[in-house]
C-alpha positions in Angstrom: 124.0 101.8 105.4 122.7 98.3 106.1 124.9 96.1 103.6 123.0 93.0 104.3 119.9 94.6 103.2 121.4 96.1 100.1 122.9 92.7 99.1 119.9 90.7 100.1 119.0 88.1 97.4 115.3 88.6 97.4 115.7 92.4 97.2 118.0 92.1 94.2 115.6 89.6 92.6 112.7 92.1 93.0 114.8 94.8 91.4 115.8 92.5 88.4 112.3 91.4 87.8 111.4 94.9 86.4 114.4 94.8 83.9 115.1 98.4 84.3 118.6 98.7 85.0 120.8 100.3 82.3 117.8 101.1 80.2 117.6 104.2 78.0 116.0 107.5 79.4 112.3 107.5 79.8 110.1 110.5 79.6 107.9 109.5 82.4 110.7 109.1 84.9 112.3 112.3 83.7 109.1 114.2 84.2 109.0 112.9 87.9 112.5 114.2 88.3 111.7 117.6 86.9 108.6 117.9 89.1 110.5 117.1 92.2 113.2 119.8 91.4 110.5 122.4 90.8 108.5 121.6 93.7 111.4 121.7 96.1 113.1 124.6 94.1 116.5 122.6 94.1 119.0 122.1 91.2 119.2 118.5 91.3 116.6 115.7 91.3 117.0 112.1 90.7 115.3 108.7 90.3 117.7 106.2 91.5 117.8 102.3 91.8 120.2 100.7 94.2 121.7 97.7 92.9 124.2 95.2 94.7 127.2 97.4 94.5 126.0 100.6 92.7 123.4 103.3 92.5 122.2 103.8 88.9 120.2 106.8 87.9 117.1 106.2 85.8 116.3 109.9 85.7 118.5 113.0 86.3 117.4 116.5 86.5 120.3 118.9 86.8 123.0 116.4 87.0 124.8 115.5 83.6 127.7 113.1 82.8 127.0 110.8 85.7 124.8 107.7 85.3 125.9 105.8 88.4 128.1 105.9 91.4 129.2 103.2 93.8 127.0 102.3 96.7 129.4 103.2 99.4 129.2 107.0 99.4 125.8 107.2 97.9 123.1 108.4 100.4 120.4 106.6 98.4 121.7 103.2 99.7 120.9 104.5 103.2 117.5 105.5 102.0 116.4 102.0 101.0 117.3 100.7 104.5 114.1 102.4 105.9 110.5 102.9 105.0 110.4 106.7 105.8 111.7 109.7 104.0 115.5 110.4 104.5 116.4 114.0 105.3 119.7 115.9 105.6 119.4 119.6 106.0 123.1 120.4 106.3 125.3 117.7 105.5 128.4 119.2 107.0 126.8 119.4 110.4 124.9 116.0 110.1 127.0 113.1 111.8 125.6 110.7 109.2 126.9 112.5 106.4 129.8 115.1 107.4 132.6 112.7 106.3 130.8 111.5 103.1 133.0 112.0 100.0 129.9 113.6 98.3 129.9 116.3 101.0 133.4 117.1 101.7 134.6 116.5 98.0 134.1 118.6 94.9 130.5 117.8 94.4 129.7 119.7 97.7 126.3 118.2 98.7 124.7 120.0 101.5 120.9 119.3 101.4 119.4 115.9 100.5 115.9 114.7 100.9 114.5 111.2 99.6 111.6 108.9 99.6 112.3 105.2 99.0 110.8 103.4 96.0 108.7 100.7 97.8 107.2 97.8 95.8 103.8 96.5 96.5 105.4 93.4 98.1 107.5 95.7 100.3 111.0 95.7 98.7 112.8 99.1 98.8 114.6 99.4 95.5 115.6 103.0 95.1 114.6 106.7 95.6 113.2 109.8 94.3 115.6 112.4 95.9 116.3 116.1 95.7 119.7 117.6 96.3 121.1 121.1 96.8 124.7 122.4 97.3 123.4 124.9 100.0 121.9 124.1 103.4 118.1 124.4 103.5 115.5 124.3 106.3 113.6 121.0 106.8 110.6 120.6 104.3 107.2 120.6 105.7 105.5 117.1 106.3 103.1 117.8 103.4 106.2 118.3 101.2 107.8 115.2 102.2 104.3 113.5 101.4 104.6 114.9 97.9 108.1 113.3 97.6 106.5 109.9 98.8 103.7 110.3 96.2 106.3 110.9 93.3 108.1 107.7 94.5 104.7 105.8 94.4 104.2 107.1 90.9 107.7 105.7 89.7 106.7 102.2 91.2 103.3 102.3 89.6 105.1 103.0 86.2 107.5 100.3 86.8 104.6 98.0 87.5 102.9 99.1 84.3 105.9 98.3 82.3 106.5 94.9 83.9 102.8 93.9 83.3 103.1 95.1 79.5 106.3 93.2 79.0 104.8 90.1 80.6 101.7 90.4 78.5 103.6 91.0 75.3 105.6 87.9 75.9 102.6 85.8 76.6 100.6 87.2 73.6 103.6 86.9 71.2 104.3 83.2 72.3 100.6 82.5 71.8 100.6 84.0 68.3 103.6 82.2 66.9 106.2 81.1 69.4 109.5 82.8 70.6 110.7 83.6 67.2 108.2 86.5 67.2 109.8 88.2 70.2 112.5 89.6 67.7 109.8 90.7 65.3 109.1 94.5 65.5 105.7 93.8 63.9 104.6 91.7 66.9 105.3 94.6 69.3 102.4 96.0 71.2 102.1 99.7 72.0 100.7 100.4 75.4 100.1 103.9 76.8 102.2 104.3 80.0 99.5 106.6 81.5 96.1 105.4 80.3 97.2 101.8 79.9 95.4 101.8 76.6 96.5 99.6 73.7 97.1 100.9 70.1 95.5 98.7 67.5 95.0 99.7 63.9 95.7 103.4 64.7 93.2 103.5 67.5 93.7 103.6 71.3 91.5 100.9 73.0 91.2 99.5 76.3 93.2 96.4 77.1 90.1 94.3 77.3 89.0 95.4 73.9 92.4 94.7 72.4 92.2 91.1 73.7 88.8 90.7 72.3 89.7 92.1 68.9 93.0 90.4 68.4 92.3 87.1 70.2 88.6 86.7 70.7 89.2 86.5 74.3 86.6 87.9 76.8 87.7 89.4 80.1 86.2 89.4 83.5 87.2 91.5 86.4 88.0 90.9 90.0 89.8 92.5 92.9 93.1 91.3 94.4 93.4 90.8 98.1 96.1 93.6 98.3 93.7 95.9 96.6 90.9 95.0 98.8 92.9 95.6 101.8 94.1 99.0 100.7 90.4 100.0 99.8 89.4 98.9 103.3 92.1 100.8 105.1 91.3 104.0 102.9 87.7 103.7 104.0 88.4 103.2 107.6 90.7 106.3 107.4 88.0 108.4 105.8 85.5 107.1 108.2 87.6 108.1 111.2 88.4 111.6 109.9 84.6 112.3 109.3 83.3 111.0 112.5 84.4 113.9 114.7 82.8 116.4 112.1 79.5 114.4 112.3 79.6 114.5 116.0 80.1 118.2 116.2 77.2 118.7 113.8 74.9 116.8 116.3 
């Protein structure tokens, strides 16, 4: 475990900006944990966030009564120190884990696979991980890719909630100042999946909401990061189709 990275001030600031630590259970993150457990056929799956000195569980499938553990024995703290999936097929035989209290103690961890939660600006904040108390063969690369996709979904949902909170704060302040932040009637309901906003009993696009409520008109652009990702995806697709086209000729 890289303690310097775990306690890095910029990484911790990135974690804090999402305001997610110690929040109540959330159906979206719970669903990710359930899907991970089913795909890997394991009894335990977690969505974890690595704080300065603890690992806090945002979602738990198959693990009750535990909401956090110290960083020291937690394998999730090792996961956030790298960009790739972290895999232990038999923790008693793996030199990285065979003396870990979670392995040799009552919990009896044997198998562990995790994908890091990586923000769009590159900070690794936590994991989506799957756990078994029996050794297991190494997952196939495509299975680990699914774990990475689930981690990506978690980050996307964290971004949606961050954007919703920032928008809510801006709109409430625009409507009547900070006193309205404590007024339940000022709250805006945003669908976590479609990102539509509920207004007068109807789900509408965010752009339509702004126009109805504030008379604002919205234009669209594309950020530099999104443009870069789109270009990389286009290059990847072009590279994969080129051999097929050559073979056809």
